[in-house]
C-alpha positions, 0 to 999 in steps of 0.5 A: 500500499503506497503512503499516499493511499494509506494516508487518504483512507486514514485522514480522519484517524491519524498519527503521523510523524515528521522529520526531527527539528532541533531533537524534536519529532512532531506526531500529529494525531487525528481522532474522531470521538464518534467513530464506530470503533471495534471491541476492545477487552482488557486481553492483557491484564486478565492473567498474570503469571508468577514464581513457583507454586508454593511461593503463594504461601508467602506473605510477600507474595499475596501482598504483591498479588493483592497490589496487582489485583487492586491496580488492573483488576485481573482474574488468573494467576499462573505457576509453575510446580503445583505438583512440585516435591514441596508442595507434597501432592503425591509419594508412594509408601512402603507397599507401593501405593500412591497417597495423596496429600492436598493440604498446601494445594488447599492453602495456595488456592485458598489464599488466591480465592480469598484475594479474589484471584482464579488459578490457572493451573499449570499441571507441573512438574513431576513428583519424585516418586513418579519421576522415570529419570530421577538422575537426569538434569533438573533445571531452576533453583528449585530442581524441577522434575521434567521426566514422563511418569514411570507409570501411566496408571499412577499418573492417571490416578494423580490427576483424577485425584487433584480434580476430584478434590478442587471439585469437591472442595471448590465446587464444579460451577467454581473449578470450571472457570479455571484453566488447566495447562498440561505442563510448561515448555515441553519443547525444550529442556522443561521436558525430556521425554523422547521423542519430545513431541511425541512423548509430550502428545502421550502426556497431553492425552492422558492427562486431558482424558483423566480431567474430562473423566472427572466433570466434562465441564473442566477446561483443559489446554496446551501445548504451552510451548516456547517460542509459538512452537507445535500449534499446528501439530498439537491441534492435528493431533487432538483432532485426529486422536478426538484428544479434548482441547478447550484453548491453545496455550504458547509463550512469546518474548520480545516482539511478541505481536507477529508470532501472536498473529501467526498462531491466531492464523493457524489456530483459523487453519485448524479443524478448531477455527474459534479455539480460544488463544492465551499467550500464557507467558510474555515479556519484553525480555526472556533474560533478566536485564535491568535496562529492560524489565526494570526500566521505563522502556517498558512502558512504550514496549507494553503499549505497543504490544497491546495495540499491535496483538488486539484481536489476535488473542483472547489473554495474554498473561506477562510474566510475572507480576512479581519478583517473589521469584525463585527460578535463578535462586534467591533474590540477592538485590532488587532491580536485578532485572527480575521479570515482576512488575514489582520489585523485592520488598514490595517496590513498584517498578515503572512497568507496574505504573505502566499497566496502572496507566493502561488499565484506563483505557477504554473498551472501544477501540478507534482508529487512529493510524499507524503512529505511536498512539491507540485511541479508546472510548469508555462507555461513559463516552469518555476518550482515553489515549496512550501516546509514547515515544519508543527509544532502546535500551539504554545499557548492556545486557549484563552490566547496568549503566545509569542515564537518560535513554538516548533519543528525540522527544516527540511533540504530539499535536492531538486534535480529537473531532466531535468532542463537545464541552471539554476544555481539560484533559487529565494527563499521566506520565511515566518517563524517567522523571515520573513514576520511575524508582530507578533514579532513587535507587542509583542515588542511594548507590543501588544498595544490595541489601536497602535498609528498612528506611530506604525501602520506604523511601524507594516506594514512596519514589515509585509511586505513579506521578499525580495526574497532570491537567492539560487545556483542550481548546475545540478538541485539540491539545499538545504534548511532549513526550522524551525518549521511552516516555508514556502518557495516557490521557483522559478527556471527559 
């Protein structure tokens, strides 16, 4: 499509940057407040990932969960390892008979439900007494067991007993609203069955049928692969073998939306064209990088991802809601590049404030062109815009280097037509000087073990910046956004 033709098609809903002048680039945005628009469910904040399941027994895990729940209203949380040794679900007695213990399972799920959060149950990893390869490598600090079961009869018994217990304790109406996902990333080191795909499909088949034998209302899916692998093969297998499947799940990191669109097309081309699609892990980086996951870079990243993935996925689960997390070991210092929205000791990161700001977006998306803008309308008629200025990370992959993001300031000239009687807009900012705790941590010398006084100061510095008021004249206003900055504007 030529640039001129595209401009003609979007003349009433346009976001076009002009050439930078004196370190400033102008972006002109035109939005029609009365445009028909399209449905825009908040698919990016329905679910969050977390550290392995036993951490849900910790007070700091639940504190951080409560903070994210209050900010985003999310519904589901996903964790590895509900079947791991430390949860104590399964063992064999001296006679080789299975013994089930759901004490910690109950405490974990009771705690989540008390906070208004439902489990997205990842069925992993292998209990020690079921491990068919006890001498195999055990990834992560908590030494997960990646092997197939040594007895599928025992595995079937475990899954059925687990599901029956949940239904008995919480009721089928509640448990049928959960999701049951079979394993985690079986295409890489978290599954050592051979061949990997064939052996995983066997695990999936048994598990799905086990769950459905307890109640056909229980929702089961997979393959929960890394980097959107195996989807066509998985759907072909479940169809030809008549294996139940209620949703597709997989993972993607970095620039996730091309992968999301790819999976969306694969589902449409399958025997299940309307099957729900859950991206059950995503983040800007698959590695712990302070210049990315701890930084204001996350503001533009999240805004652009939310805009570009819309319509191609039913739910996306940010990995993770908190740095109460032990895959690489016990956390040694705050702001080490952990995946969470909240750093150690309950200190919100810029990404937390980005989610808080983007939560304000409406549920109808309005045309706004291809520039750095997302335009929405709320049910009350108010218009909410997200505007951003992408700039790359500012430091190396391994060593944190404090400093301002490189790039030019963007000057946004916004014109919202058919917006009568609005003389002022409310504006929230996330950038180096707003909603960003990192400069305060830098000023302290980045202590490995902040004092209680320093923790309180960091929590204060991490708070979202107070809203600003911007004059609006005939639907027009202007705003400057520095590199890596995110702005959300509400016109009401």
